[in-house]
N, C-alpha and C positions, 0 to 999 in steps of 0.2 A: 334848028332841027338837033344839033350836037347837045345844047344845053337842056333841050327837053328829054332827050334820050338819056343823058347822064342822070337827070333828076328822076327819070322813070327807074333807072337802073339801081339809084341809091334807095328809092322808095321800096323797090322789090327786094333788096338786101335787106333792109330795115324790117320789112314784112316775114321775110324767111326767120330773121333772128327771133321776132316776137313769137313767131309761130312756134320755133323750137324751144324757146322758154316756156310757152305755155303747156307744149307737150311734156317738157322735162319736169314741169311742176306737177302735171296731171300724173304723169308716171310715178312720181315720188309719193304723191296721195295716195295713188293705188296701191304702191308698195307698202306704205304704212298701214292702210286700211287692211290690205291683205295679211301683213304680219299680226295685226291686232286680232283680226278674226280666226286665224290659225291659234294664236295664244289662247283666246277665248274657248275655242273648238276643243283644243288639248286638254284645257281645264276641266270644261264640262265632261269630256270622256272619263278624266279620271274620277271625278266625283260620281258618275253613273257607275262605273267600275267598283268603287269602293261601296256603294249602296248596294249593289247586285250581291257583290261578295259577303257583305255583312248579313243580307236576307237570307243567303245560302248557309252562311256558318251558323245563324240562329235558328234555321230550320232543323239543321243537323244535331248541334249541341244541346240547344234548349230542351229538346225532347228527351235526351239522354240525362240531362241534369234533372229534368222533372221526375223521370223515373227512378233516379238516385234518391231524390229527397223522398219520395213515396216509400221506397223500400227502407230509409232509415227511420221514417215515422212508423211504419208497420213494425219494425223490429222493437221500437222504443215502446209502443203499445202493448206488445206481447210480453216484454220483459216487466212493464209495470203492472200488467195484469195478473203476475203470478204472485203479487205480494198483497199484504193487508192493505186497508184503505190508509190508516195512519202513517204507516211506513212508507207507503206510495208518494206521498207528499214530500216525505224527506229526500226520496230518492230522484224527484222530478229535476231539480236543479242540477245534481251532479250528472246524471245520464244525459242531460242536454248538453252540459259541458264536454262529456266524453263524446256524444255525437259530432259536435262541430270539430272537436281536436281530431277525431279519426277521419274526418271528411277531406276530401281532395280540395285543393285551391279554389277548384271551379264551384264548389259548393257554395263558397262565401263571395262569388263575383258571377252575378247573374247575366247570362247572354241576351240581355235586352239589345234592342236595336242601336242606341246612341252608343254604348260602351263596345259594341261589336264593330261599329264604324272605326273607332278609335283603334281597337285591336287589328283591323285591317290596314289602318295607317301605319301602324308599327310594323306590319309584314312589309309593306311596299316600300317603306323607307329603310328598312333593315335595322330599326332600333332595337326591336324585340326586347321588351322590359321584362317579359315573362311573368307577369302578374296574371296572365290568362291566357289559355293556350287549349287546343282541342285534343280531348282524350279518346274520342272514338276513332275507329280505323278509317270511316268515310271522312270525319273532318280533317285528320291528318293527311290523307289522300288529297282532298280537295285543296288543302294548305300549300301544298307542293306545287299543284297546279296554279293556283291563285298567285304564287309568289313568282314563278316563271314568267307570268305575263306581265304581272303587276309591277314589279321591280323595274324592267327596261321602260315599261310605259310611264312611270313616275319619274324615272330619271330623264327622259325625254322632255317631259313637262317642266321638270325642274330646270334643265339646261336652257328652254325657251324663256322662262321667266327669269333665269339669272342673266341672259344677256339684255333683256329689256331693263332690268335692274341697273346693270352696267351702263346701259345708254342713258338712263335717267340721272345716274351720278355724273357721267361725263357732261351731260346738260347742266346739272347744276355747278359742276367745276367751272364751266364756261361763263355761266352767269356771274359766279363770285369772282372771276378774274377780270370780267368786263366791269363790275361793281368798283373793284379796286383799282381800275385803271391798267390793268394787265393785257396781254394779247389774247386773241382768241384760242390759240393753240393750248390743248390740255396737257399739263405735265404728269407724267405716269406716276410720280411720287405723290403729288397732291391727290390725285385720283385715288391711290391706296389708301391714303390716311381718311379721306371722306368716306371711303367704304369701310374702314376700321371703325371710325365713330359711329356710322349706321349700325354696324353689328353689335357695338357696344350699347347703343341707345335700345336696340331690340331686346338684349339680354337683360339690361337693367331693369327694362319695362316688365318683361314678363316674370322676371325673379320677384320683382316687388308684387304683383298681382298674386303670385303663387304664396308669396309670405303672408299676404293679407287674407287669402282665401283658405289656406290649409293651416294657418298657425304656425308655419315653420320660421327658424330663424333665418336672417337674410343670406348667410352663407351656404346654408343647406338649399335654399332657393337657387342661387346661383350655381351650386354644384350640380343640382338636377337639371338645370337648363343648359349647361355646356355639356353635360353627359349626353343629353336628348340630342342637342344640335349636332354634335359630331357623330351622331349614331352609334355610341358605344353601348348606352342603353343596359347598364348594370341591372336595374330593377330594384336596387336597395330602398330606393325612394319612389313612391309613386301618389300622386294626389287621390283622395279619396271623394272629392265633391262630385254630386251627381246632377246638378241642375244644367239646363239646356245651354244657358248663357256660357258657362264654365266649358262645355264640350265645343262650343263653337269657338271661342277665344284660344281653347288649347289647340284644335287644329290649325287656325291661324297663325298663331305664334310659333309652331313647330314647323309650318311650312315656310313662314318668313325667316325664320331662323336657320333652316338649313340652305336657303338662297344666300343669306347675307353671309353667315359664317362659311358656307362653300367658297364664295367669291374672295373671301380674305385667305382662306388656305390655298386656293388656286394662284393667287399672286405671289404668297410667301412661298410655295414651291416652286414658281417661277425664278424667284430672287434666289433661293438656294441651287437651284440648277445654274444660273449665271454664275454664282459664285464658285461652284464645283468646277465648272468649265474654266474659270479663271486660274483656280489652283491647278488643275491639269495641265494648261497652256503654260503656266509659269514653271511647273516641274519639267516639261518637254523642254523649254528653252534652257532651265538650268542643266539639263542632260545632254544638250546639244543637239537635239533632235527637231528644233522648229526651224523653220525656212523662211527668209524675208525675200521679197523680191526688190531688186533694185530698180526694175524697169516698170513703168505704169502700163496697164492693161492686162491683157490676158497672158498666161504663161505658154511660151510655145518652145519649139526646138532651137537650143542655141541661146536662150535666156540666161542671164547671170544671175545666179541665186547664192544668197550667203546663209550659213546655217548658224546655229547659236553659237559656236567657238569662233566664228568670224572667217571660217574657210569658205572659199569661193569654189561653187559648184557649177556645172553647167546642165540645164535642164534637158530631160530627153522625153520624148513622147512615149 
């Protein structure tokens, strides 16, 4: 009876362990699926927000742009109508040049849907190239409202995908360490190097595409890419291509670049913070303000402490 009972007890324990393991795996799968669904839902929300914003900006600004063009054309026709036919042909070209030069920048950048989506992206990413901007009071007012909601929404989406990117890079590092016979533990420095390489690949690829598409030299393409990924956005360079594939790739690389370079900058910020803390602690020790504990454990009343000058002090609560 004792033997049977011990076997039954052993089987029960094994069954419990197996059940717990299955439950843990199930919870892990549910957690991964939940995070993936949340990331996809956030991405879709940002896309819908950009599309709706672009439609509203287009409705506001395109009407104003069309009215401006009609006024310029009307004034040009009236101007040319007051001269004879021979002189009119000679004046058509210079008058058109004057019209273009006097027009606002929005007159040469049509508020069609695709460019307006890019404009909305530059608002929520805070890049703000300045090549295109609202000129009506309604458009400017809506731009303020759009940015107040869009910027934190996009930053939240960026944080989610940056975390997923970091997890992916950590997984790649683990696989590389296993491949070369290392341990499963991921070294922080190795992870930072892999992240930097990933960022460089994105920058080099996007710069090469811009150089091919726009006819820029490669240095100008790298300059524009870096200025865009860091959200500086001077606007001194801006691509002029208007095909659908270019717009899609432009949005894709801008978002991917913000994630990759943002991860690199965050890591470097952490390194600089550690370095500054090290300098601060070193300076305090040199000034005799640091305190070292001679006993292990928590500091309590009566513990013997030694400062940077070697003087012994008694801890007081």
